[in-house]
Structures are given as C-alpha cells and as structure tokens.
C-alpha positions as CSV (number, residue, x, y, z in Angstrom):
1,Y,44.7,40.2,72.1
2,D,41.3,40.5,73.8
3,D,39.8,41.7,70.6
4,S,41.2,38.7,68.7
5,N,39.9,36.2,71.3
6,S,36.5,37.9,71.1
7,L,36.6,37.6,67.3
8,R,37.4,33.9,67.6
9,R,34.5,33.3,70.0
10,K,32.1,35.0,67.6
11,R,33.2,32.8,64.8
12,R,32.8,29.6,66.9
13,T,29.4,30.8,67.9
14,R,28.3,31.3,64.3
15,R,29.6,27.9,63.2
16,S,28.0,26.1,66.1
17,S,24.7,27.8,65.5
18,A,24.4,26.3,62.0
19,Q,23.3,22.8,63.2
20,P,20.2,24.0,65.2
21,T,19.2,26.0,62.1
22,R,19.2,22.9,59.9
23,R,17.2,20.9,62.5
24,A,14.6,23.7,62.7
25,F,14.4,23.7,58.9
26,G,14.0,20.0,58.8
27,S,11.1,20.0,61.2
28,S,9.4,22.9,59.5
29,I,8.7,20.8,56.4
30,L,6.3,18.5,58.1
31,M,4.6,21.4,59.8
32,N,4.2,23.3,56.5
33,G,0.5,23.7,55.6
34,M,1.0,23.3,51.9
35,F,3.0,20.1,52.4
36,Q,0.4,18.6,54.6
37,K,-2.4,19.4,52.0
38,L,-0.4,17.7,49.2
39,L,0.3,14.7,51.4
40,L,-3.4,14.3,52.2
41,L,-4.3,14.7,48.6
42,L,-1.7,12.0,47.6
43,I,-3.1,9.6,50.3
44,A,-6.7,10.2,49.0
45,V,-5.7,9.5,45.4
46,V,-3.9,6.3,46.4
47,L,-6.9,5.1,48.5
48,F,-9.3,6.0,45.6
49,D,-7.1,4.0,43.1
50,I,-7.0,1.0,45.5
51,F,-10.8,0.9,45.9
52,Y,-11.4,1.5,42.2
53,L,-9.0,-1.2,41.1
54,W,-10.3,-3.6,43.8
55,D,-13.8,-3.1,42.4
56,A,-12.6,-3.5,38.9
57,F,-10.6,-6.6,39.5
58,G,-13.2,-8.3,41.7
59,D,-12.4,-11.2,44.0
60,D,-13.0,-14.1,41.5
61,I,-10.8,-17.1,41.9
62,D,-9.7,-16.9,38.2
63,S,-8.2,-13.4,38.6
64,Q,-4.5,-13.4,37.9
65,G,-3.3,-10.0,39.1
66,P,-3.6,-6.5,37.6
67,E,-3.4,-7.5,34.0
68,A,-6.3,-9.9,34.4
69,G,-8.2,-7.1,36.2
70,I,-7.7,-4.6,33.5
71,H,-8.7,-7.2,30.9
72,K,-11.8,-8.0,33.0
73,L,-12.6,-4.3,33.2
74,H,-12.5,-3.9,29.4
75,D,-14.6,-7.1,29.0
76,K,-17.1,-5.7,31.4
77,N,-17.5,-2.5,29.5
78,R,-17.8,-4.3,26.2
79,I,-20.4,-6.7,27.7
80,E,-22.5,-3.9,29.1
81,S,-22.5,-2.1,25.8
82,A,-23.5,-5.2,23.9
83,L,-26.2,-6.0,26.4
84,Q,-27.7,-2.6,26.1
85,S,-27.8,-2.8,22.3
86,I,-29.6,-6.2,22.0
87,S,-31.5,-6.6,25.3
88,S,-34.6,-4.8,24.0
89,K,-34.9,-7.3,21.1
90,L,-34.0,-10.5,23.0
91,H,-35.6,-9.9,26.4
92,A,-38.1,-12.6,26.1
93,I,-35.5,-15.2,25.0
94,N,-33.2,-14.2,27.8
95,E,-35.9,-14.6,30.4
96,A,-36.7,-18.1,29.1
97,K,-33.0,-19.0,29.4
98,E,-32.8,-17.7,32.9
99,N,-35.9,-19.5,34.1
100,A,-34.7,-22.8,32.7
101,D,-31.3,-22.5,34.3
102,N,-30.7,-24.8,37.3
103,N,-29.0,-22.0,39.3
104,G,-32.1,-19.8,39.3
105,G,-31.4,-18.2,36.0
106,L,-28.2,-16.5,37.1
107,L,-25.8,-16.5,34.1
108,S,-22.6,-14.7,33.9
109,D,-22.5,-11.7,31.6
110,K,-20.2,-13.5,29.2
111,D,-22.5,-16.5,29.0
112,K,-25.4,-14.3,28.4
113,I,-23.7,-12.6,25.5
114,L,-22.7,-16.0,23.9
115,D,-26.2,-17.4,24.2
116,L,-27.9,-14.3,23.0
117,E,-25.6,-14.0,20.0
118,H,-26.3,-17.6,19.1
119,E,-30.0,-17.0,19.3
120,V,-29.7,-14.0,17.1
121,E,-27.9,-15.9,14.4
122,I,-30.4,-18.8,14.6
123,W,-33.4,-16.5,14.2
124,K,-31.7,-14.6,11.5
125,G,-31.0,-17.8,9.6
126,R,-34.6,-18.9,10.0
127,Y,-35.8,-15.6,8.7
128,E,-33.5,-15.6,5.6
129,M,-34.5,-19.2,4.9
130,A,-38.2,-18.3,5.1
131,V,-37.7,-15.4,2.8
132,R,-35.9,-17.5,0.2
133,L,-38.7,-20.2,0.3
134,Q,-41.4,-17.5,0.0
135,K,-39.6,-16.1,-3.0
136,V,-39.5,-19.6,-4.6
137,D,-43.2,-20.1,-3.8
138,G,-44.0,-17.0,-5.7
139,H,-45.2,-14.7,-3.0
140,D,-45.3,-11.0,-3.9
141,E,-43.2,-8.2,-2.4
142,S,-45.9,-7.1,0.0
143,Y,-46.1,-10.5,1.6
144,F,-42.3,-10.5,1.9
145,S,-42.4,-7.1,3.6
146,G,-45.0,-8.4,6.1
147,V,-42.9,-11.4,6.9
148,E,-39.9,-9.1,7.4
149,N,-41.8,-6.9,9.8
150,Q,-43.1,-9.8,11.8
151,L,-39.7,-11.5,12.0
152,S,-37.8,-8.4,13.0
153,D,-39.0,-8.9,16.7
154,P,-38.1,-12.1,18.6
155,I,-41.4,-12.1,20.4
156,N,-43.3,-12.1,17.1
157,I,-40.9,-14.9,15.9
158,L,-41.9,-17.1,18.8
159,N,-45.6,-16.7,18.0
160,N,-45.2,-16.7,14.2
161,P,-46.3,-19.8,12.3
162,I,-43.8,-19.3,9.6
163,S,-40.9,-19.6,12.0
164,N,-42.5,-22.5,13.8
165,N,-42.7,-24.4,10.5
166,Y,-38.9,-24.5,10.4
167,E,-38.4,-25.2,14.1
168,N,-37.3,-28.7,13.4
169,A,-34.7,-27.6,10.7
170,Q,-32.2,-26.0,13.1
171,M,-29.2,-27.7,11.5
172,E,-30.1,-26.4,8.0
173,N,-30.7,-23.0,9.5
174,E,-27.3,-22.9,11.1
175,I,-25.7,-23.9,7.8
176,S,-27.7,-21.1,6.1
177,I,-26.3,-18.7,8.7
178,V,-22.7,-19.5,7.7
179,E,-23.7,-19.1,4.0
180,A,-25.3,-15.8,4.6
181,Q,-22.3,-14.5,6.6
182,E,-20.0,-15.5,3.8
183,E,-22.2,-13.9,1.2
184,K,-22.4,-10.7,3.3
185,K,-18.6,-10.6,3.6
186,H,-18.3,-11.2,-0.2
187,R,-20.6,-8.3,-0.9
188,A,-18.7,-6.1,1.6
189,R,-15.4,-6.9,-0.1
190,N,-16.9,-6.1,-3.5
191,V,-18.0,-2.7,-2.2
192,E,-14.6,-2.0,-0.7
193,R,-12.8,-3.0,-3.9
194,Y,-14.7,-0.6,-6.1
195,G,-14.5,-3.1,-9.0
196,V,-10.7,-3.7,-8.6
197,D,-9.6,-7.2,-9.7
198,E,-9.0,-9.7,-6.9
199,H,-5.4,-10.2,-8.0
200,I,-4.6,-6.5,-7.4
201,V,-6.7,-6.4,-4.2
202,K,-4.6,-9.3,-2.8
203,I,-1.3,-7.4,-3.5
204,L,-2.6,-4.2,-1.9
205,T,-4.0,-6.0,1.0
206,A,-0.6,-7.6,1.7
207,A,0.8,-4.1,1.8
208,N,-1.9,-2.8,4.1
209,V,-3.1,-0.4,1.3
210,E,-6.7,0.7,1.6
211,I,-8.6,1.0,-1.7
212,D,-10.8,4.0,-2.2
213,E,-12.8,5.1,-5.2
214,E,-10.1,7.5,-6.4
215,L,-7.4,4.9,-6.3
216,A,-9.6,2.3,-7.9
217,E,-10.1,4.5,-10.9
218,Q,-6.3,4.8,-11.4
219,L,-5.3,1.2,-10.9
220,P,-4.5,-0.9,-14.0
221,T,-6.8,-3.8,-15.0
222,W,-5.5,-7.3,-14.6
223,N,-6.1,-7.8,-18.4
224,D,-3.6,-4.9,-19.1
225,I,-1.0,-6.5,-16.8
226,V,-1.5,-10.0,-18.4
227,S,-1.2,-8.5,-21.9
228,M,2.2,-7.1,-21.0
229,Y,3.7,-9.8,-18.8
230,G,1.5,-12.9,-18.9
231,D,-0.4,-14.4,-16.1
232,K,2.5,-16.2,-14.4
233,P,5.9,-15.2,-13.0
234,V,9.0,-16.1,-15.0
235,I,11.9,-17.6,-12.9
236,H,14.9,-19.2,-14.5
237,G,17.7,-21.1,-12.6
238,L,15.6,-23.2,-10.3
239,E,17.5,-26.2,-11.4
240,T,20.6,-24.8,-9.7
241,C,19.1,-24.6,-6.2
242,E,19.9,-28.2,-5.3
243,A,23.5,-27.8,-6.2
244,Y,23.8,-24.7,-4.0
245,R,22.2,-26.4,-1.0
246,D,24.5,-29.4,-1.5
247,T,27.7,-27.4,-1.5
248,V,27.0,-24.6,1.0
249,K,26.2,-25.4,4.7
250,P,23.0,-24.0,6.0
251,E,24.6,-21.6,8.5
252,K,26.7,-20.1,5.6
253,R,23.9,-19.6,3.1
254,M,22.9,-16.1,2.1
255,L,20.7,-14.6,-0.6
256,G,20.4,-11.2,-2.1
257,P,19.8,-9.2,-5.2
258,A,21.9,-8.4,-8.3
259,G,20.7,-6.4,-11.3
260,M,21.2,-3.3,-13.3
261,F,20.2,0.1,-12.0
262,N,16.4,0.6,-11.6
263,T,15.5,-3.1,-11.6
264,G,14.0,-3.5,-8.2
265,T,17.0,-4.8,-6.2
266,N,16.0,-2.9,-3.1
267,L,12.5,-4.1,-3.3
268,L,13.6,-7.7,-3.5
269,F,15.8,-7.3,-0.4
270,E,12.9,-5.7,1.6
271,L,10.5,-8.5,0.6
272,M,13.0,-11.3,1.4
273,K,14.1,-9.7,4.6
274,V,10.6,-9.7,6.1
275,N,9.3,-13.0,4.5
276,C,12.2,-15.4,4.5
277,D,14.3,-16.8,7.2
278,I,17.4,-19.1,7.0
279,K,17.2,-20.0,10.7
280,E,20.7,-21.5,10.8
281,A,22.2,-18.1,9.6
282,R,21.7,-16.6,13.1
283,Y,24.3,-19.0,14.5
284,A,27.0,-17.9,11.9
285,P,29.6,-15.5,13.4
286,S,29.3,-11.9,12.3
287,V,31.6,-11.0,9.4
288,D,33.1,-8.3,11.5
289,P,31.4,-7.1,14.7
290,S,33.4,-3.8,14.5
291,L,31.7,-2.8,11.3
292,P,28.7,-0.4,11.3
293,I,25.2,-2.1,11.2
294,R,24.8,-1.4,7.5
295,Y,27.5,-4.0,6.8
296,R,25.5,-6.8,8.6
297,E,22.2,-8.4,8.1
298,P,19.7,-6.5,10.3
299,R,17.8,-9.7,11.2
300,R,20.6,-12.2,10.9
301,N,18.4,-14.4,8.7
302,G,20.7,-14.8,5.6
303,M,18.9,-12.1,3.6
304,R,21.5,-9.6,2.4
305,W,21.2,-6.2,0.7
306,Q,23.3,-6.9,-2.3
307,A,25.8,-9.2,-3.9
308,P,29.2,-9.0,-2.1
309,W,30.9,-7.9,-5.3
310,G,28.4,-5.1,-5.9
311,K,24.8,-5.8,-7.2
312,H,25.1,-3.5,-10.2
313,N,28.6,-4.7,-11.3
314,P,28.9,-7.2,-14.2
315,P,29.7,-10.6,-12.8
316,T,32.6,-11.6,-15.1
317,T,34.8,-8.8,-14.1
318,H,33.7,-8.3,-10.5
319,R,32.7,-11.6,-8.8
320,G,35.6,-12.8,-6.8
321,K,37.6,-9.7,-7.7
322,N,35.8,-6.8,-6.1
323,V,34.6,-6.4,-2.5
324,A,31.6,-4.1,-2.2
325,K,31.9,-1.2,0.3
326,A,28.5,-2.1,1.7
327,W,27.7,-5.7,2.8
328,G,30.8,-7.0,1.0
329,T,33.5,-7.2,3.7
330,G,34.2,-10.6,5.2
331,V,31.8,-12.5,2.9
332,I,32.9,-15.7,1.1
333,Q,31.5,-14.7,-2.3
334,T,30.9,-18.3,-3.5
335,D,28.6,-18.8,-0.5
336,F,26.3,-16.0,-1.7
337,F,23.3,-16.9,-3.9
338,P,22.3,-14.1,-6.2
339,V,18.7,-13.4,-7.5
340,V,19.2,-11.4,-10.7
341,L,16.4,-9.0,-11.6
342,I,15.6,-8.0,-15.1
343,K,13.1,-5.4,-16.3
344,D,11.2,-4.9,-19.6
345,P,13.9,-3.0,-21.6
346,Y,11.4,-0.3,-22.8
347,S,10.2,0.4,-19.2
348,W,13.8,0.1,-18.0
349,M,15.0,2.8,-20.4
350,G,12.3,5.1,-19.1
351,S,13.4,4.4,-15.6
352,Q,17.0,5.4,-16.6
353,C,15.6,8.7,-17.8
354,R,14.3,9.4,-14.3
355,H,17.3,8.0,-12.4
356,K,20.4,7.6,-14.4
357,Y,22.7,6.5,-11.5
358,A,26.3,6.0,-12.7
359,S,25.4,6.1,-16.4
360,F,26.1,9.0,-18.7
361,W,24.8,9.8,-22.2
362,G,23.4,12.7,-24.1
363,H,19.7,13.4,-23.3
364,D,17.5,15.9,-21.6
365,E,14.0,15.9,-20.0
366,N,12.3,16.3,-23.4
367,H,14.5,13.9,-25.3
368,C,15.0,10.5,-23.5
369,P,15.9,7.7,-23.9
370,N,17.4,9.4,-27.0
371,L,18.6,6.1,-28.5
372,I,19.0,8.0,-31.8
373,R,20.4,11.5,-31.3
374,W,17.6,13.8,-31.8
375,R,19.7,16.8,-32.9
376,I,21.0,14.9,-35.9
377,T,18.2,14.5,-38.5
378,D,20.1,13.4,-41.7
379,R,21.3,10.1,-40.3
380,D,20.7,7.7,-37.4
381,D,23.5,8.2,-34.9
382,T,23.2,6.5,-31.5
383,A,23.8,8.3,-28.2
384,F,26.8,6.4,-26.6
385,V,26.5,5.5,-22.9
386,R,29.4,5.4,-20.5
387,V,29.0,3.6,-17.2
388,K,31.1,3.7,-14.1
389,Y,31.4,0.3,-12.4
390,A,33.5,-0.5,-9.3
391,L,36.6,-1.7,-11.2
392,E,36.1,-0.2,-14.7
393,W,34.4,2.1,-17.1
394,R,32.4,0.6,-19.9
395,Q,31.0,2.2,-23.1
396,Y,27.9,1.0,-24.9
397,E,26.4,2.0,-28.2
398,S,23.2,3.0,-26.5
399,L,21.0,2.3,-23.5
400,L,19.5,-0.6,-25.4
401,D,23.0,-2.0,-26.1
402,M,23.7,-1.6,-22.3
403,W,20.7,-3.7,-21.5
404,N,21.5,-6.4,-24.0
405,K,25.1,-6.9,-23.0
406,W,24.6,-6.7,-19.3
407,Y,22.1,-9.6,-19.3
408,E,23.8,-11.5,-22.0
409,E,26.8,-11.7,-19.6
410,W,24.7,-13.1,-16.8
411,E,23.2,-15.7,-19.2
412,E,26.8,-17.1,-19.6
413,Q,27.3,-17.6,-15.9
414,T,27.2,-21.2,-14.7
415,F,27.3,-20.8,-10.9
416,P,24.0,-21.2,-9.0
417,H,21.6,-18.2,-9.3
418,L,18.1,-17.3,-10.2
419,T,16.9,-14.7,-12.6
420,T,13.4,-13.2,-12.4
421,R,11.5,-10.1,-13.6
422,F,11.0,-6.9,-11.7
423,E,7.4,-7.0,-12.8
424,D,6.9,-10.3,-11.1
425,L,8.0,-8.8,-7.8
426,L,5.1,-6.3,-8.3
427,F,2.4,-8.6,-9.5
428,H,3.5,-12.0,-8.2
429,G,5.6,-11.0,-5.2
430,E,4.6,-13.8,-2.9
431,E,5.2,-16.6,-5.3
432,V,8.6,-15.3,-6.5
433,T,9.9,-14.7,-3.0
434,R,8.6,-18.1,-1.8
435,Q,10.4,-19.9,-4.5
436,A,13.6,-17.9,-3.9
437,C,13.4,-18.7,-0.2
438,D,12.8,-22.4,-0.8
439,C,15.8,-22.4,-3.2
440,V,18.2,-21.7,-0.4
441,G,16.5,-23.8,2.2
442,G,14.9,-20.9,4.0
443,E,11.6,-20.9,5.9
444,F,8.9,-18.8,4.3
445,T,6.4,-16.8,6.3
446,N,2.8,-17.8,6.8
447,N,1.8,-14.1,6.6
448,F,3.3,-12.5,3.5
449,Q,4.0,-8.8,3.8
450,Y,4.4,-6.5,0.9
451,V,6.4,-3.2,1.0
452,E,4.1,-0.3,0.1
453,E,6.5,2.5,0.6
454,S,9.4,3.0,-1.8
455,A,12.2,0.5,-1.1
456,K,14.7,3.1,-2.0
457,R,15.8,6.1,0.1
458,T,14.2,9.4,-0.9
459,V,17.5,11.3,-1.2
460,G,20.2,11.5,-3.8
461,V,19.7,9.4,-6.9
462,H,16.7,7.6,-5.3
463,K,14.7,10.7,-4.8
464,G,11.2,10.3,-6.3
465,A,11.5,6.5,-6.5
466,N,8.2,4.7,-6.9
467,G,6.5,2.9,-4.0
468,L,4.2,-0.1,-4.6
469,V,1.1,1.8,-5.7
470,K,3.0,4.2,-7.9
471,A,5.0,1.3,-9.4
472,M,1.7,-0.5,-10.2
473,L,0.3,2.6,-11.9
474,Q,3.5,3.1,-13.9
475,Y,4.3,-0.5,-14.9
476,G,0.8,-1.8,-15.2
477,D,-0.3,0.8,-17.8
478,P,0.6,-0.2,-21.4
479,S,0.3,3.4,-22.5
480,K,3.2,4.5,-20.3
481,R,5.6,1.9,-21.7
482,L,6.9,4.0,-24.6
483,T,6.9,7.4,-23.0
484,G,9.7,9.5,-24.5
485,F,10.4,7.2,-27.4
486,T,10.5,8.8,-30.8
487,D,9.6,6.8,-34.0
488,R,13.3,6.6,-34.7
489,D,14.0,5.2,-31.2
490,R,11.4,2.6,-31.7
491,R,12.7,1.4,-35.1
492,Y,16.2,1.3,-33.7
493,A,15.1,-0.8,-30.7
494,S,13.1,-3.2,-32.9
495,K,16.2,-3.9,-35.1
496,N,18.8,-4.2,-32.3
497,M,16.8,-5.8,-29.4
498,D,18.0,-9.2,-28.2
499,T,14.9,-11.0,-29.3
500,E,15.9,-14.3,-27.7
501,M,16.2,-12.5,-24.3
502,M,12.8,-10.9,-24.9
503,K,11.3,-14.3,-25.7
504,K,12.9,-16.0,-22.7
505,Y,11.5,-13.5,-20.2
506,A,8.1,-13.2,-22.0
507,Y,8.4,-9.6,-22.9
508,V,6.2,-8.5,-25.9
509,S,7.8,-6.2,-28.5
510,P,5.7,-3.2,-29.2
511,I,4.1,-2.6,-32.6
512,L,6.3,-0.5,-34.9
513,P,5.0,3.0,-35.9
514,T,3.3,3.0,-39.3
515,S,5.1,6.2,-40.5
C-alpha cells in the first residue's frame, strides 16, 4: 500500500511540474539571442522603409496616399533622367526662364521639363524652316552644314542671325514642328514596314504582329490579294437584318457562325467575341446554369460559338430538328442569327486535304483533292465523298459537288442570315465584323482587335491549323491556290463548278491547263 501511494505521489508530482516547464519555455523565447537579433533587424527594416517612403512621398498637399507617392517617385526618376540628358544643351534658356520668373526662378521639375521640351521643339522647327529656305535659295551643301553646326547649340541659336530672322514667325515654326513630327513618324513607319502594303500592315497591327524583314519578304502583295478576291468584302443578306431586329427582342438576340468544315467559323467567333457586344444579352437568363461553361457565352454579349443546330450541319435537315451538343441546349433556334462563311472552292478543297473532319473519300498526301481518281487512267471516275452530319450521312459525287450542294442549300433559305467570305475575315476583318455587329443591333468596339493565333485548338482534327500570319501566306498567294490539283481535276472542276455561285461571291475561275 505504501508503495502504491508513493507511486501516485510521484505521478502527481510529474504532472504538476509540467506547467512551470511551459512557463520557463515561454519566457526563454524573449531572452533568446537569435530571436532578439531578428527582432532588431525587423525593426530596423521597418524604420528604414518608413523614412524612405516618407522621403519619396514628400509632404505636398496634393499627395494622395501611397499610390500617389509611388507615382511621384517614378515621375521624379524620369524627370531627373530627362534633365540630365538635355540640361547641357538648354542651360542658357533655362537660366533665362528662371531669372524672369516672379518667384525667383524656382520652377518645379515638371514645369521645367515642359518648358524645356517646348523650347526644343520651337528651335528645332526654326532650324528645319531655315534649312528648307536655304535649300530654296540655292545655297550649297557646305553652307547647309555650317548652319546645322551653328544651330545644334541653343547658345549659338540665340546669337545666330539666321534664327533671329525668323523670331517673329513663331506660329509658322510651331506648325512646321507638327509637320516635321508627322513626316518623321511616316518615315519610321515606312522603315518598320519593310515595303509591306499599308492594308496588310493595318491587319497585322490590329493583331499585335511585329513586321520584320524576314516576314515582309514572305507576305503577299495587296495586288495579289485583289487579283484573287477584289478590293472590297462581299456580304449578302444585309437586307434581312431589319426583319431580325424587328422580330427578336434585344435581350434574346444572338449571333454566331455557320459554314462547312475549314471555312473560318472559329475565327469569326473569336473576332465577334472581342469586338461586338449586344449589351442587353447580359440580362438574359442563362440557358442552363448547371451546364459547363462551354455551353454558355463566355462574355454574355450575345456572341455564340456556333449555330444551335450545329454549324457544319445543312440547315434544311437540321435547323429546328437538331440540338448541338455544344452551345445548343436551351436556345430558341429562331432567335439565333447565323453568319454563314464560304471559302474559295479551290482553296477549300486544299484545306480539306489538310483537315478532312467528318468527310471520307479516296485520297492520299500525294493525290488530293483527287476529284478524278488518279489510279484510273482510261476514264474519268470521280472520288465519291461521304460525310457524317449530326442526323444523317450524305454522299456526294466529289469534294466539288459537296461544296456546290452545301451552299446551294443555304441559298434557298429565307430566314434572316448573312453570308460572307472567309477571305474577307482575313483581309477585311474589321469591316465584316462591324457590319455583322450592326446587323443584330450590337455595339462595335472602338479598338478593333484581330486574332493572330489560330482560332482552332491545336489538338485532334485542328492540329496544325493556320493562325493569321500563316493564313495570309496561304490564302494571299495565287500560286498556292491549285496545290495538289492535276490537269484532270482542273478540267473536271471547270465543267462542274457552280458558276453562278462563283460569280455571286466574286471568285475568279483559274485558267485551264493548255495540255
């Protein structure tokens, strides 16, 4: 019994001794030398930051907190750098400004910069004006060099009789400054373009594509593009826009692409998504909030990825009868306004050779489009094409027959829609998307953006799809239009092409082979 009591007392002693141990441990942290050093270092850093930021922010009345202080700090650095670069040339002018100032010549750094920059531009304009007049008067190059050397220094300018002769023409000088700046910008743009036509430069600029010498050599000429597609976009169906706006409420309006495979439907969606906004569409309820995001408009601006019956499906057998798996659920199909895309049939058949999608016909890499079966030489047999649509299989005589019949079916549709060319998205993208946006009552952007990267995913059937630059190289080069076509293919195409469709969309038929 004594042994058991002794054992209990020991256990109580051990348990009771735990609290003093924790208190000792807690007090030892503050007495730890390493902890004290770190604490002192932290305090020093905080004090340094406070003094540094206080100095940077200053105590001006117009300061508005840390953001204003940081902005002021950056301004101060820029001002100091600018002053150092120009003070040596404009010291005399700056002193004159300071002596004439009512406050004893004390100007703020910002005011100094503005005044000095203004003086630079004025003297630069006077100099350029003098040079032009000297050239007109017939002075030789040596005289011009002498004037340039004298006018390069502001002190010499002040004492130079040539500059004093134009002292009273300051208004004309300032106008010449603007003209000279515009001329310099124009020269700079010409250098950056490397001879590329301004139409193409505008397209690439909208896509934030920089033009270098290598790219400039590869780009097509504007004359080549005009020879293939004309100088204006082709858009049919604009007369149906008013009927659509009259019958569909603004909050229910929606626009998206329809077209055969490889006709730029994804490109149209990307362009409309970032450049057009049906503002009322954001107030429309979501078709189904439980659906994944791919089923809804990413910006809720009425711009949709495809027709709700499936953008590649023929309209007669699918509109109102089929609901597309993507972006089709919950949509009233008569509220949707399709923009149908068509592509030059020769270029389109070449695209099919690269990405066949759900179409199947006999061909290989070396024999495509293979309109006339290349293995059979004693007669002209066509290579039949079978296509899998959402609700049916269809068989066509050839790829050309597929192009003819698909668009002939769209020509028979009477509900509101537009039809435009894929090539116009490339070379007249801003005008096409603006008219499509206006058609449905949308608001078009003031800063048009182009899509440089491929609008298609880089996996599956879309792998290797062209981005903007590659598409311009491909479809702006007349020599690439008939790649893969044999003479037999070309003769067959010439005989069986829907010439009315070609004429309507301003596509030029190629010259037949002479053999």
